[in-house]
C-alpha positions as CSV (number, residue, x, y, z in Angstrom):
1,X,-7.6,-27.6,10.3
2,X,-6.8,-23.7,11.4
3,X,-4.7,-23.0,8.3
4,X,-8.0,-24.0,6.2
5,X,-10.5,-22.4,8.1
6,X,-8.1,-18.8,8.0
7,X,-7.9,-19.1,4.6
8,X,-12.2,-20.3,3.9
9,X,-12.2,-17.0,6.2
10,X,-10.6,-14.3,4.4
11,X,-11.8,-15.2,1.4
12,X,-15.6,-14.9,2.1
13,X,-13.9,-11.6,3.7
14,X,-12.8,-10.8,0.4
15,X,-15.7,-11.3,-1.2
16,X,-17.7,-9.7,0.6
17,X,-15.3,-6.6,0.8
18,X,-15.8,-6.7,-3.0
19,X,-19.8,-6.7,-3.1
20,X,-20.2,-4.0,-1.4
21,X,-17.4,-1.8,-3.1
22,X,-19.2,-2.7,-6.5
23,X,-22.2,-1.1,-5.4
24,X,-20.3,1.5,-3.2
25,X,-20.7,3.9,-6.0
26,X,-24.5,3.2,-6.7
27,X,-24.7,4.5,-2.7
28,X,-22.0,7.6,-3.0
29,X,-22.5,8.1,-6.7
30,X,-24.0,11.1,-6.7
31,X,-22.2,13.6,-4.0
32,X,-18.6,13.5,-5.9
33,X,-17.1,14.4,-3.1
34,X,-18.3,11.4,-0.9
35,X,-17.0,10.3,-3.7
36,X,-13.3,11.4,-4.0
37,X,-13.4,10.4,-0.2
38,X,-14.0,6.2,-0.7
39,X,-11.6,6.6,-3.5
40,X,-9.3,7.9,-1.0
41,X,-9.4,4.8,1.2
42,X,-9.0,2.6,-1.5
43,X,-5.8,4.5,-2.8
44,X,-4.4,3.2,1.0
45,X,-5.9,0.3,0.9
46,X,-4.1,-0.3,-2.4
47,X,-0.8,1.2,-1.0
48,X,-0.9,-0.5,2.2
49,X,-2.0,-4.4,0.5
50,X,1.4,-3.5,-2.0
51,X,3.3,-3.2,1.3
52,X,2.5,-6.0,3.0
53,X,4.7,-7.9,0.3
54,X,8.1,-6.1,1.4
55,X,7.2,-5.1,4.6
56,X,4.8,-7.9,6.0
57,X,6.2,-11.0,4.6
58,X,9.6,-9.9,3.6
59,X,9.5,-8.2,6.8
60,X,12.1,-5.0,5.6
61,X,10.0,-1.4,6.8
62,X,10.0,0.1,4.1
63,X,9.2,4.2,4.2
64,X,9.3,4.8,0.7
65,X,5.8,4.3,-0.7
66,X,5.3,7.4,-1.9
67,X,8.3,7.7,-3.2
68,X,7.5,5.4,-6.0
69,X,3.8,6.9,-6.5
70,X,5.5,10.7,-7.1
71,X,7.5,8.7,-9.7
72,X,4.1,6.8,-11.5
73,X,2.6,9.8,-11.0
74,X,5.5,11.9,-13.6
75,X,6.4,9.3,-15.6
76,X,2.7,9.7,-16.7
77,X,1.6,13.0,-16.1
78,X,4.7,14.7,-17.9
79,X,4.4,12.2,-20.5
80,X,0.6,13.5,-21.2
81,X,1.4,17.1,-20.9
82,X,4.3,17.2,-23.1
83,X,3.9,14.0,-25.8
84,X,0.0,13.9,-25.1
85,X,1.0,10.2,-24.3
86,X,-1.9,8.2,-23.2
87,X,-2.0,7.3,-19.4
88,X,-3.3,3.8,-20.1
89,X,0.2,3.3,-21.5
90,X,1.7,6.0,-19.3
91,X,0.9,3.7,-16.2
92,X,2.6,1.1,-17.0
93,X,5.5,3.0,-17.9
94,X,5.4,4.7,-14.6
95,X,5.2,1.5,-12.4
96,X,8.8,0.2,-14.7
97,X,10.6,3.5,-13.6
98,X,9.4,3.4,-9.7
99,X,10.8,-0.6,-10.4
100,X,14.3,0.8,-11.6
101,X,14.8,2.8,-8.8
102,X,13.5,0.5,-6.6
103,X,16.2,-1.7,-7.6
104,X,19.1,1.0,-8.3
105,X,18.8,1.9,-4.3
106,X,17.2,-1.6,-3.0
107,X,20.7,-3.3,-5.2
108,X,23.5,-1.7,-2.8
109,X,21.4,-1.4,0.4
110,X,20.5,-5.0,0.6
111,X,24.1,-6.1,-1.3
112,X,25.1,-4.2,2.3
113,X,22.9,-5.4,4.1
114,X,20.7,-3.0,5.4
115,X,18.7,-3.9,7.4
116,X,15.6,-3.0,10.0
117,X,15.8,0.7,11.7
118,X,18.4,1.6,9.0
119,X,16.5,0.3,6.3
120,X,13.3,2.3,7.6
121,X,15.7,5.3,8.0
122,X,17.1,5.6,4.2
123,X,14.1,4.6,2.6
124,X,12.3,7.4,4.2
125,X,15.4,10.1,3.3
126,X,14.9,9.2,-0.3
127,X,10.9,10.2,-0.5
128,X,12.9,13.6,0.8
129,X,15.4,13.4,-1.5
130,X,13.6,13.2,-4.3
131,X,10.7,15.7,-3.3
132,X,14.0,18.3,-3.4
133,X,15.5,17.3,-6.5
134,X,11.8,17.7,-8.5
135,X,11.2,21.3,-6.5
136,X,14.4,22.0,-8.7
137,X,13.8,20.0,-11.5
138,X,12.4,22.7,-13.8
139,X,11.7,20.5,-16.7
140,X,9.5,18.2,-15.7
141,X,8.8,19.3,-11.9
142,X,9.5,22.7,-10.0
143,X,7.5,23.8,-7.4
144,X,4.5,25.2,-9.5
145,X,2.0,22.7,-10.0
146,X,1.5,21.6,-13.6
147,X,-2.2,20.9,-14.6
148,X,-2.5,17.5,-16.9
149,X,-4.9,18.6,-20.4
150,X,-8.8,18.3,-19.0
151,X,-10.3,16.3,-21.6
152,X,-14.2,15.9,-20.1
153,X,-15.2,11.9,-20.8
154,X,-12.3,11.5,-22.7
155,X,-10.9,7.6,-22.3
156,X,-7.8,8.3,-24.3
157,X,-6.3,11.2,-21.4
158,X,-8.3,8.8,-18.4
159,X,-9.7,11.9,-17.5
160,X,-13.3,11.9,-16.8
161,X,-16.4,14.1,-15.8
162,X,-16.9,12.1,-13.2
163,X,-14.5,9.8,-9.9
164,X,-16.5,7.0,-10.6
165,X,-14.7,5.4,-13.4
166,X,-11.3,6.7,-11.1
167,X,-13.1,4.2,-8.2
168,X,-13.7,1.4,-10.3
169,X,-9.4,1.7,-11.6
170,X,-8.4,1.8,-7.9
171,X,-10.9,-1.0,-7.3
172,X,-9.3,-2.9,-9.8
173,X,-6.3,-2.5,-8.8
174,X,-7.0,-2.9,-5.1
175,X,-7.9,-6.9,-6.8
176,X,-5.0,-6.8,-8.4
177,X,-2.4,-5.9,-5.1
178,X,-5.1,-8.9,-3.5
179,X,-4.7,-11.0,-6.0
180,X,-0.5,-11.2,-5.7
181,X,-0.1,-11.3,-2.4
182,X,-2.1,-14.6,-1.5
183,X,-0.3,-15.7,-5.3
184,X,3.1,-15.1,-3.0
185,X,2.4,-16.0,0.2
186,X,1.3,-19.4,-1.4
187,X,4.5,-20.0,-3.1
188,X,7.9,-20.5,-2.6
189,X,9.1,-17.5,-3.1
190,X,6.7,-16.5,-0.1
191,X,7.5,-19.2,2.5
192,X,11.5,-18.2,2.0
193,X,9.8,-14.3,2.3
194,X,8.6,-15.2,5.5
195,X,11.5,-17.1,6.4
196,X,13.3,-14.3,6.0
197,X,11.2,-12.4,7.8
198,X,11.4,-13.6,10.7
199,X,15.3,-14.2,11.1
200,X,17.2,-13.7,8.4
201,X,20.0,-15.3,9.1
202,X,18.7,-18.7,9.9
203,X,17.2,-18.2,6.4
204,X,19.8,-18.0,5.2
205,X,22.3,-20.8,7.0
206,X,18.7,-23.0,5.4
207,X,19.8,-22.2,1.8
208,X,17.5,-18.9,0.8
209,X,18.9,-16.4,-1.3
210,X,17.2,-13.3,0.7
211,X,19.3,-10.6,-1.3
212,X,17.2,-12.9,-4.1
213,X,14.3,-12.5,-2.2
214,X,14.4,-8.9,-1.3
215,X,14.6,-8.1,-4.3
216,X,11.8,-9.9,-6.5
217,X,9.7,-8.5,-3.2
218,X,10.5,-4.5,-4.0
219,X,9.7,-4.9,-7.2
220,X,6.4,-6.0,-7.2
221,X,5.6,-3.4,-4.5
222,X,7.2,-1.0,-6.4
223,X,5.3,-1.4,-9.8
224,X,1.9,-1.7,-8.4
225,X,2.3,1.4,-6.5
226,X,3.8,3.3,-9.1
227,X,0.6,1.8,-11.4
228,X,-1.2,3.7,-8.9
229,X,0.6,7.2,-8.8
230,X,-0.1,7.6,-12.7
231,X,-4.4,6.9,-11.8
232,X,-4.0,8.6,-8.7
233,X,-1.9,12.3,-11.3
234,X,-5.2,11.8,-13.1
235,X,-7.9,11.6,-10.4
236,X,-6.6,15.2,-9.2
237,X,-6.5,16.0,-12.2
238,X,-1.8,17.6,-11.6
239,X,1.5,16.8,-10.7
240,X,4.0,18.6,-8.4
241,X,6.8,17.6,-5.5
242,X,4.1,17.3,-2.8
243,X,3.0,14.0,-4.1
244,X,6.5,12.9,-2.7
245,X,5.3,12.1,1.3
246,X,7.7,10.7,3.7
247,X,5.1,11.7,6.4
248,X,2.1,10.1,4.6
249,X,4.7,7.2,3.7
250,X,5.7,6.1,7.5
251,X,1.1,5.9,7.4
252,X,1.4,3.8,4.4
253,X,3.5,1.4,7.0
254,X,1.7,1.7,10.1
255,X,-1.2,0.9,8.0
256,X,1.0,-2.3,7.3
257,X,1.5,-3.4,10.6
258,X,-2.3,-2.4,12.3
259,X,-3.5,-4.4,10.0
260,X,-1.2,-7.9,10.8
261,X,1.8,-7.5,8.6
262,X,1.6,-10.7,6.5
263,X,-2.0,-11.2,6.2
264,X,-3.4,-10.9,3.1
265,X,-6.4,-8.5,4.0
266,X,-5.3,-7.0,7.1
267,X,-3.3,-3.7,6.1
268,X,-6.9,-3.4,4.3
269,X,-8.2,-3.9,7.0
270,X,-6.8,-1.2,8.6
271,X,-7.3,1.3,5.8
272,X,-10.8,0.8,6.0
273,X,-10.4,1.4,9.9
274,X,-8.2,3.9,10.2
275,X,-8.2,6.1,6.9
276,X,-12.0,6.1,6.4
277,X,-12.2,7.1,9.5
278,X,-10.3,10.3,9.6
279,X,-11.6,11.0,6.1
280,X,-15.3,10.6,7.7
281,X,-13.9,13.0,10.6
282,X,-12.1,15.5,8.4
283,X,-15.2,15.8,6.1
284,X,-17.7,16.3,8.6
285,X,-15.8,18.2,11.5
286,X,-12.8,19.3,10.4
287,X,-13.8,23.3,9.8
288,X,-15.7,22.6,13.5
289,X,-12.8,21.3,15.6
290,X,-9.5,21.3,13.7
291,X,-7.1,17.8,14.4
292,X,-9.6,16.1,16.4
293,X,-9.7,13.1,13.3
294,X,-6.1,12.8,14.3
295,X,-7.0,12.4,18.1
296,X,-9.6,9.4,17.0
297,X,-6.3,8.0,14.6
298,X,-4.3,8.2,17.8
299,X,-7.1,6.0,20.1
300,X,-7.4,3.7,17.6
301,X,-3.6,2.7,17.2
302,X,-2.7,2.9,20.8
303,X,-5.8,-0.3,21.2
304,X,-4.5,-1.8,18.7
305,X,-1.1,-2.1,20.4
306,X,-2.7,-2.9,23.7
307,X,-4.8,-5.5,22.7
308,X,-3.9,-6.6,19.3
309,X,0.0,-6.4,18.7
310,X,-0.3,-9.0,15.8
311,X,-2.5,-7.1,13.8
312,X,-6.2,-6.7,14.3
313,X,-6.3,-8.9,11.3
314,X,-6.8,-11.1,13.5
315,X,-9.8,-10.3,14.6
316,X,-10.9,-12.4,11.7
317,X,-8.5,-15.7,12.7
318,X,-9.1,-18.8,14.5
319,X,-6.9,-20.3,17.3
320,X,-6.2,-23.4,18.4
321,X,-7.9,-23.3,22.1
322,X,-5.5,-25.4,24.5
323,X,-2.1,-23.5,24.6
324,X,0.6,-26.1,23.2
325,X,2.0,-26.6,27.0
326,X,-1.4,-28.6,28.2
327,X,-1.0,-30.1,25.2
328,X,1.7,-32.2,25.7
329,X,1.1,-32.3,29.5
330,X,-1.3,-34.7,28.3
331,X,0.4,-36.4,26.3
332,X,2.8,-37.3,28.5
333,X,0.4,-38.3,31.3
334,X,-1.1,-40.7,29.5
């Protein structure tokens, strides 16, 4: 009964968010800076929601999200700069390149059962390795920013004179990420991922092919972020090795954990609260009180850890009113 109530509440929350998100440009559209800030919050929402597939459902603390974002950005951006190749196809190719890299790394890691803290450290190191490689790779990378061709209002080049179209593109990616999360969590794969996330050894005893399940989760996660990376490059108008950002990758994992691991809308809530607060404070008080947003960000994290260790999404979930022990005692008395 509670599961059905939680599902209905989840659908209502997501519907309410979608309605607000659709009309947001009517509020912020005239101010392009504010529109960029709102779009940035949604980008983190997409990435954290995608991370939930591998980190929330499967229980793997993956810290390579900005590696996949950077690969998607460089693939689409390089094709546009060198061959005038439309980003609409380039972003799909960027997602596939991200998947190829994820499998190249994931297959040996899962084959040799690298998990928990060692998996987290390995994936975090990969981001910095890619950053160094692209700084040295002069043909497509290098330390200099490579600007994308600017054609104002060009649909083919995904270059617009306003941030509003990019906002709706990212919103579309967010809806896709939420739908993928929801679909997986209700499927056989979702049950397998939850089982191995709780206890991988026990899941294997029950016959779950944990390696194959983790690879499938990794594919979904890396593809979504790779596609988002291509849009990210077009929003900012350039590609640079700084896109491979290990610190921001850790932030994505934090959003997924704080929001509620395995809960479809949890990472999105965390992104709206934490990244939204961060961007608002940085935009309004950053010049007057440098670093204030970091203090507020840290305080919110501490409060969540103390009072809602399972994530802020649990605020919106129904629970049994009576503890299980009391119910057992009552049955025994009868």
